[in-house]
N, CA, C and O atoms as a GROMACS GRO file, in nm:
protein
  228
    1MET      N    1   0.993   3.481   1.335
    1MET     CA    2   0.950   3.571   1.440
    1MET      C    3   1.070   3.656   1.480
    1MET      O    4   1.182   3.605   1.491
    2LYS      N    5   1.048   3.782   1.502
    2LYS     CA    6   1.153   3.870   1.550
    2LYS      C    7   1.186   3.835   1.695
    2LYS      O    8   1.097   3.799   1.773
    3ARG      N    9   1.312   3.847   1.730
    3ARG     CA   10   1.356   3.813   1.865
    3ARG      C   11   1.287   3.899   1.969
    3ARG      O   12   1.247   3.850   2.074
    4LYS      N   13   1.272   4.028   1.940
    4LYS     CA   14   1.210   4.118   2.038
    4LYS      C   15   1.064   4.082   2.063
    4LYS      O   16   1.014   4.100   2.174
    5ASP      N   17   0.994   4.030   1.961
    5ASP     CA   18   0.856   3.987   1.979
    5ASP      C   19   0.849   3.862   2.067
    5ASP      O   20   0.759   3.848   2.149
    6LEU      N   21   0.944   3.771   2.048
    6LEU     CA   22   0.949   3.651   2.131
    6LEU      C   23   0.978   3.688   2.277
    6LEU      O   24   0.918   3.632   2.368
    7ILE      N   25   1.070   3.782   2.298
    7ILE     CA   26   1.104   3.824   2.434
    7ILE      C   27   0.981   3.888   2.501
    7ILE      O   28   0.954   3.861   2.618
    8LYS      N   29   0.909   3.971   2.427
    8LYS     CA   30   0.787   4.033   2.482
    8LYS      C   31   0.686   3.926   2.522
    8LYS      O   32   0.623   3.936   2.627
    9LYS      N   33   0.672   3.824   2.438
    9LYS     CA   34   0.575   3.717   2.464
    9LYS      C   35   0.612   3.639   2.589
    9LYS      O   36   0.526   3.615   2.674
   10ILE      N   37   0.738   3.598   2.601
   10ILE     CA   38   0.773   3.515   2.717
   10ILE      C   39   0.780   3.597   2.846
   10ILE      O   40   0.753   3.543   2.953
   11THR      N   41   0.814   3.725   2.839
   11THR     CA   42   0.812   3.807   2.960
   11THR      C   43   0.669   3.835   3.005
   11THR      O   44   0.643   3.848   3.125
   12SER      N   45   0.577   3.843   2.910
   12SER     CA   46   0.436   3.862   2.948
   12SER      C   47   0.381   3.737   3.017
   12SER      O   48   0.283   3.745   3.091
   13LEU      N   49   0.443   3.622   2.992
   13LEU     CA   50   0.403   3.498   3.057
   13LEU      C   51   0.467   3.482   3.195
   13LEU      O   52   0.441   3.383   3.264
   14GLY      N   53   0.551   3.577   3.235
   14GLY     CA   54   0.611   3.573   3.368
   14GLY      C   55   0.755   3.528   3.370
   14GLY      O   56   0.812   3.511   3.478
   15CYS      N   57   0.816   3.509   3.255
   15CYS     CA   58   0.956   3.464   3.250
   15CYS      C   59   1.051   3.581   3.270
   15CYS      O   60   1.019   3.696   3.240
   16ILE      N   61   1.169   3.549   3.323
   16ILE     CA   62   1.270   3.652   3.348
   16ILE      C   63   1.403   3.609   3.287
   16ILE      O   64   1.428   3.490   3.266
   17LEU      N   65   1.486   3.708   3.258
   17LEU     CA   66   1.621   3.682   3.206
   17LEU      C   67   1.709   3.637   3.322
   17LEU      O   68   1.722   3.707   3.422
   18LEU      N   69   1.769   3.520   3.308
   18LEU     CA   70   1.856   3.467   3.413
   18LEU      C   71   2.001   3.508   3.390
   18LEU      O   72   2.070   3.547   3.484
   19ARG      N   73   2.046   3.498   3.265
   19ARG     CA   74   2.183   3.540   3.234
   19ARG      C   75   2.198   3.561   3.084
   19ARG      O   76   2.126   3.503   3.004
   20HIS      N   77   2.294   3.647   3.050
   20HIS     CA   78   2.331   3.669   2.910
   20HIS      C   79   2.439   3.569   2.873
   20HIS      O   80   2.525   3.536   2.955
   21GLY      N   81   2.435   3.524   2.752
   21GLY     CA   82   2.538   3.436   2.701
   21GLY      C   83   2.595   3.496   2.574
   21GLY      O   84   2.552   3.603   2.530
   22HIS      N   85   2.690   3.427   2.514
   22HIS     CA   86   2.751   3.478   2.392
   22HIS      C   87   2.657   3.461   2.274
   22HIS      O   88   2.636   3.556   2.198
   23ARG      N   89   2.601   3.343   2.257
   23ARG     CA   90   2.510   3.316   2.145
   23ARG      C   91   2.366   3.300   2.188
   23ARG      O   92   2.275   3.311   2.105
   24HIS      N   93   2.343   3.274   2.318
   24HIS     CA   94   2.208   3.254   2.370
   24HIS      C   95   2.193   3.328   2.502
   24HIS      O   96   2.291   3.348   2.574
   25ASP      N   97   2.070   3.367   2.534
   25ASP     CA   98   2.036   3.418   2.666
   25ASP      C   99   1.950   3.312   2.733
   25ASP      O  100   1.874   3.242   2.667
   26LEU      N  101   1.963   3.302   2.863
   26LEU     CA  102   1.888   3.201   2.936
   26LEU      C  103   1.771   3.268   3.007
   26LEU      O  104   1.789   3.358   3.089
   27TYR      N  105   1.651   3.223   2.975
   27TYR     CA  106   1.529   3.272   3.038
   27TYR      C  107   1.470   3.161   3.122
   27TYR      O  108   1.481   3.043   3.089
   28GLY      N  109   1.407   3.202   3.233
   28GLY     CA  110   1.346   3.104   3.321
   28GLY      C  111   1.210   3.150   3.368
   28GLY      O  112   1.181   3.270   3.372
   29ASN      N  113   1.127   3.054   3.403
   29ASN     CA  114   0.995   3.082   3.456
   29ASN      C  115   0.998   3.048   3.605
   29ASN      O  116   1.008   2.931   3.641
   30PRO      N  117   0.989   3.150   3.692
   30PRO     CA  118   0.996   3.122   3.836
   30PRO      C  119   0.879   3.038   3.887
   30PRO      O  120   0.893   2.969   3.987
   31LYS      N  121   0.765   3.044   3.820
   31LYS     CA  122   0.647   2.967   3.864
   31LYS      C  123   0.668   2.818   3.845
   31LYS      O  124   0.634   2.738   3.932
   32THR      N  125   0.724   2.780   3.730
   32THR     CA  126   0.741   2.638   3.698
   32THR      C  127   0.882   2.589   3.726
   32THR      O  128   0.904   2.468   3.739
   33GLY      N  129   0.978   2.680   3.734
   33GLY     CA  130   1.117   2.640   3.757
   33GLY      C  131   1.188   2.594   3.631
   33GLY      O  132   1.300   2.543   3.638
   34LYS      N  133   1.126   2.612   3.515
   34LYS     CA  134   1.186   2.568   3.389
   34LYS      C  135   1.272   2.678   3.329
   34LYS      O  136   1.244   2.797   3.346
   35LYS      N  137   1.378   2.636   3.259
   35LYS     CA  138   1.472   2.728   3.195
   35LYS      C  139   1.484   2.690   3.049
   35LYS      O  140   1.470   2.574   3.012
   36GLN      N  141   1.511   2.791   2.964
   36GLN     CA  142   1.522   2.765   2.821
   36GLN      C  143   1.615   2.868   2.759
   36GLN      O  144   1.600   2.988   2.784
   37PRO      N  145   1.712   2.825   2.677
   37PRO     CA  146   1.796   2.921   2.607
   37PRO      C  147   1.722   2.984   2.489
   37PRO      O  148   1.645   2.917   2.420
   38VAL      N  149   1.746   3.114   2.467
   38VAL     CA  150   1.686   3.186   2.355
   38VAL      C  151   1.802   3.240   2.269
   38VAL      O  152   1.887   3.313   2.319
   39PRO      N  153   1.805   3.204   2.140
   39PRO     CA  154   1.913   3.250   2.053
   39PRO      C  155   1.916   3.402   2.042
   39PRO      O  156   1.813   3.468   2.056
   40ARG      N  157   2.033   3.457   2.015
   40ARG     CA  158   2.048   3.602   2.003
   40ARG      C  159   2.044   3.648   1.859
   40ARG      O  160   2.099   3.753   1.826
   41HIS      N  161   1.981   3.571   1.771
   41HIS     CA  162   1.964   3.609   1.631
   41HIS      C  163   1.849   3.709   1.620
   41HIS      O  164   1.759   3.710   1.704
   42ASN      N  165   1.851   3.793   1.516
   42ASN     CA  166   1.740   3.887   1.494
   42ASN      C  167   1.612   3.814   1.457
   42ASN      O  168   1.504   3.851   1.503
   43GLU      N  169   1.624   3.712   1.375
   43GLU     CA  170   1.510   3.632   1.333
   43GLU      C  171   1.521   3.493   1.395
   43GLU      O  172   1.627   3.429   1.390
   44ILE      N  173   1.410   3.447   1.454
   44ILE     CA  174   1.406   3.314   1.513
   44ILE      C  175   1.296   3.237   1.440
   44ILE      O  176   1.186   3.288   1.421
   45ASP      N  177   1.327   3.115   1.401
   45ASP     CA  178   1.233   3.031   1.329
   45ASP      C  179   1.104   3.014   1.410
   45ASP      O  180   1.109   3.002   1.532
   46GLU      N  181   0.990   3.014   1.342
   46GLU     CA  182   0.859   3.003   1.407
   46GLU      C  183   0.847   2.875   1.490
   46GLU      O  184   0.793   2.877   1.601
   47ILE      N  185   0.895   2.765   1.436
   47ILE     CA  186   0.886   2.637   1.507
   47ILE      C  187   0.969   2.642   1.636
   47ILE      O  188   0.924   2.595   1.741
   48LEU      N  189   1.087   2.699   1.628
   48LEU     CA  190   1.172   2.712   1.747
   48LEU      C  191   1.108   2.806   1.848
   48LEU      O  192   1.112   2.778   1.968
   49ALA      N  193   1.050   2.915   1.803
   49ALA     CA  194   0.984   3.010   1.894
   49ALA      C  195   0.868   2.943   1.968
   49ALA      O  196   0.852   2.963   2.089
   50LYS      N  197   0.788   2.865   1.897
   50LYS     CA  198   0.677   2.794   1.960
   50LYS      C  199   0.729   2.692   2.061
   50LYS      O  200   0.670   2.673   2.167
   51HIS      N  201   0.840   2.627   2.027
   51HIS     CA  202   0.901   2.529   2.118
   51HIS      C  203   0.948   2.597   2.247
   51HIS      O  204   0.926   2.544   2.356
   52ILE      N  205   1.012   2.712   2.235
   52ILE     CA  206   1.061   2.786   2.351
   52ILE      C  207   0.944   2.827   2.440
   52ILE      O  208   0.951   2.811   2.562
   53ILE      N  209   0.838   2.879   2.380
   53ILE     CA  210   0.721   2.921   2.458
   53ILE      C  211   0.658   2.802   2.528
   53ILE      O  212   0.620   2.812   2.645
   54LYS      N  213   0.646   2.691   2.458
   54LYS     CA  214   0.586   2.570   2.516
   54LYS      C  215   0.669   2.518   2.634
   54LYS      O  216   0.613   2.479   2.736
   55LYS      N  217   0.800   2.518   2.619
   55LYS     CA  218   0.887   2.467   2.726
   55LYS      C  219   0.884   2.556   2.851
   55LYS      O  220   0.898   2.506   2.962
   56LEU      N  221   0.865   2.687   2.833
   56LEU     CA  222   0.868   2.779   2.946
   56LEU      C  223   0.734   2.788   3.019
   56LEU      O  224   0.728   2.843   3.129
   57THR      N  225   0.628   2.737   2.959
   57THR     CA  226   0.497   2.746   3.026
   57THR      C  227   0.458   2.615   3.089
   57THR      O  228   0.351   2.605   3.150
   0.00000   0.00000   0.00000
């Protein structure tokens, strides 16, 4: 999955960028209070992308 597609998906679910990191950005869901790092690679493995979405919802 492309990183930009993953970002669009999690922001549409209500998540926001909390901070930029060197290798990862930290996104959080204000509704649930959960946080999850998102790698800054162009391509993100499908299994990892599904895991990130599941953890943030």
